[in-house]
N, C-alpha and C positions, 0 to 999 in steps of 0.2 A: 504494500500500500504506500503510495507516494503522492503528496499534493491533493489529498482528498479523492484520488482515483484508485480504483482497484484493477490490477492487471491479472487477468485470468489466463493461466497457463494451461493449454490443453494437455490431457493425459497422453501417455504413450499409446494407449489403445485407440484414442481418437485419431492420432496422427497416422498410425498404421492403417486404420480402417479407411481414412481418406486417401491415403496413398494407394491402397488396393483398388478403390473405386476408380481413381484416375487411371491406373494402369490397365484395368479391364476395359473401361470405356474408350481409352486411347487406341486399343488394338483394333485393327481393321481385318483381322483374320477371323473367319467364321468359327474356327476351332475353339475360340475363347468366348463365344457368345453364351455358352452354357454356364460359364462361371458367374454371369450376372444374376442368374436365378438364385444362387446361394445367398446373396445379400437380401433378397426380397421374399423368397418362398421357403427358405430353410433347406434341410437335407432332403426331405421327401420331395419337395418341389424341384430341387436340383436333379434328383434321379429322374423324375418325370420329364424334365426339360431335355436331358440327354437322350432319353428314350425317344422323345418326340423328334429331336433333331436328327438322330441316327435313322429313324424310320423314314423320315422325309427325304434325307439324302440317299438312302437306299432305293426309295421309290424313284427318285430322279435317275439313278444309274440304270434301273430296269427299263425306264422309258428310253434312255439313250441307247442302251444295248439292243433295243427292239426297233427303234425308229431308223437308226443308221443302216443295219442290214436290210431292212425292208425297202428303204430308198434305193440302196445299191441293187437289190434283187430286181426291182421294177425297172431299173435302167438297163441292166445288162441282159435281162431276159427279153425274148421276142415279145413285143407288145402289140396287141391288135385292138384298136379302138372300136372296131365294128362289133365287138363283143360287149354286152351289157355289163358283164362281170367276169372276172377271172378267179378260178378257184385254186387252192393250193395243190390240187392233184393234177393240174394241167402241166404239160411239159414246158420246161423253160426254153428249150430250143427244139426245133423239129428234128434235128439230127442227133439228139441226145436222149438218153433214158432218164435223165435227172428231172424231177418235178420241181415246181416253184418252191415247194416246201423244203425239198432237199437242198436247193441252192441257198435258201434262207438260213437253214441250220449251219451250212458250211460257212456262210458269211458271219454268222454270230461267233463261231469259233475263231475265225480269222480276226475279227474285230477285237475280241478279248485278248488274243495272243499279241496283237500289235499295240494295243493301247494300255493294257494293264501294267506292263513294265514301267510306264511313266508315273505310276502311282508312287514309286519309290524315289522319285527325283523332286527337287524343289521347283514346282511349277506354279506356285502361288504368285510369284512375282514376274510372271511372263508378260511383261508390259506390251511388247510388240505383238505377241500372239493375240492378246486381248484387243488391241487396237485394230488388228486385221479383221478379227471376227466381228467387231462393232461395225466396221465399214461394210462387210458382207451382209450383216443383218439389215442395215439401212438400205442397201441396194436391193436385197430380196424383198424387203417390206414395201418399198416404192413400186417395184415391178409387179408384185402381186396385186397391190391396190389398183394400179393402172390397168392391168389386164382384166381384172374382174369387173371394173367399172365399164370398160369398153365392151366386154361380153354382155353385161346387163343391158347396155344401150342397144346392142344388136338384137337381143331377144325381145325387148320391148317395142322395137320398131319393125319387127317381123321381116328382117332382111331375108331374101331368098338366096339360093346358091348362085343364081345368075348375078346377083349383086356382088357377091364375093369375087367372082371371076372378072368383073369389070373394075373392081377396086383392089388391085394386087397389094396395095400398101397395108391392107388389113392383115395380111398373112404374116406379119411380124409378131402377131399375138398367138402364141402356141395354144391358148385355151379355146380358140374358135374352131380348131380342126375337127372336133367331134361334131360340130354343126354342119360340116360338109357331108357327113355320112347320112344323117337324118335330122330333121327339124325337132326342136325341143320346145315345150310350152314354157311360158313365163313361170318361174319358180313361185309357188304360193305355199310356203311351209306353214303347218299349223302353229297356232300360238303356243300350244303346250302339248308335250308328249311325255306322259308319266314314265314310259319305258326307257326314256333316255336320261332319267335322273342319275343313274350310276355314272354315265359318261360325263355328266355335269360335274360330279365330284372329282373325276379324274382330271378334267380341265382345270378345276379350281386348284388342285394340288400342283399341277404344272405351272399355273400362273403364280403360285406362291414363290416361284424362283426369284421374283423381283426382290425378295427380302435379302438375297445375296448381296445386293448393291448397297444396302442401308449402311453397314459399317464403313464402307469406303466413302460414302457421301457425308456421314456425320463427322468422321475424324478431322477433316480439314477445317471444319467450322469452329471458329474461335469462341464466339458467343453462343452458347447452347441454351440460353434462357428461354427463347421462343422458337425452339427447334421444331415443335409440332406444327406450327403455322407456317414457318419458313421453309421447312424441308419435307416433313413426312406427308402432309396433306397435298402439296403440289406434286410430289413424286407419285403418290398413289392415284391421284386424278389423271396424271399423264399416262400411267400404265393402264388404267381403266379405259381411257379414251382410245389408246392404241388397240386394245383388244376388242372394244366395241366396233371400232372402225373396220378392223380386219374381218370380224365375224359378220357384220352387216353386209359388207360388199360380197362376201362369200355366199351369203344366203340369197341375195338378189341375183346372183350370176349363175349359180349351179343348182341343178335339181338333185344331183348326187355329189356329196362331198366325201372325198376319201379320208381314211383314218389319218393319214398325213396329208395335210392340205396342199402341200407343194406338188403332190402327184397329180393334181387336177390340171397341171400345166405341162404335162408330158405330151409332146406332139406326136402325131401319127406319121411314121416315116414314109408311108405310102403316098402321101401328098407333098412330100418335101422335094423340091427341085433346087439342088445346091447351086445351080448356075445363075439363080436370081437372088439378089441380096435379101429381100424380105423373107424368103424361105430359109436362107442361111441364118439370118438373125433369129428366126423362130426356133430353129434347131439348137443354136448355141444358148439362147436365153432359156428355152425349155429345159435343157439338160442342166443348166446352171441352177435353176430353181428346184429341180428334182434332187440335185446333189447338195442343195443348200443345207439341209439337216446334217448331211455328212460332214461338211466343213465346220458348221457352228457347234454341233453337239460333240464331235470328236475333240475339238479344242477345249470344250468345257468338261469333258469326262475326267481327265486327270485332276483337274482342280476340285471337282465335286468329290471324286474318290479320295483324294488326299485329305479333304475336309472331313470325310467320314472316318478315315483311319485316325486322323488327329483327334476327333471327338472321342472315339473309343479309347485311344491310348491315354488321353488326358483324364478321362473318367476313371479308368483302371488305375493309373498311377496316383491320382488324388485319393482314391479309395484305399489303396495300399498304404499311402502316406498317413492317412488318418488312423488306420489300424495299427501302424507302427507306433504312433504317438500314444494310442490307448495302451499298448503293451508296455511302453516305457513308464507310464504313470503307475502301473501296478508294482 
């Protein structure tokens, strides 16, 4: 006490606790997100948080390991747009006995053998790889929006096949090639389909991936007092707008949407004339969009896998550390 004022000295516990909070919130690695639950929810909440994060990351990896081989399978196998649907029992090539399902399984094994070794390298700080995938995502996003909007306009104006032949510039859009085989009605999807509720949950889990970017967005912000209004709300509104825009354009442009949306832009080679520029552009752009999940998800697979291993390792080591402390106290 000096001059009528009292100087309050914080205890060692308060200093340690504040330091731990700063250290945890300053980390941009998803492997440390589970530690925040220990400060707010206790030991039980911490366990549930790790289980939730690990289950979510494992779900992402299963989606990646399925989407990439399926995209590759649909590109390398002979594709016939005159068929309404292709089953897994169909032959991949006319001169081979391998079915589409056999090729898919082979590609799953090859994908795991090529990508899984990268889980043991430091790929979290792969700045240039992430910048490249961001550029590819933006290019793919803009192309899919442009093509689906143009296809929706064509359907609503009832263009005929003769119109296509007189306007060769339309052939740069790979999604219109199915209209050359047979005309399609204007898509009128029902407002609600109860049988598709499970698919809705799957989409929601996949969209949850936007949470990966939150630590990297929050860390550079110096003043975190109004971070909810300044960062979280604008980010989630932006992600919601992107998904609504992509979903709406897909609904108004296609009567049938593939499990992997980019496969709707695979052109039919029977109508491709590589001697003309629009056809060549359609072929290049169509295969780029179909292989877009291969580029984007393959680059993210090691990062998500490393995050999963990091969370498991962090929880196991922290549990063992707490058990050692308990043994020392006895």
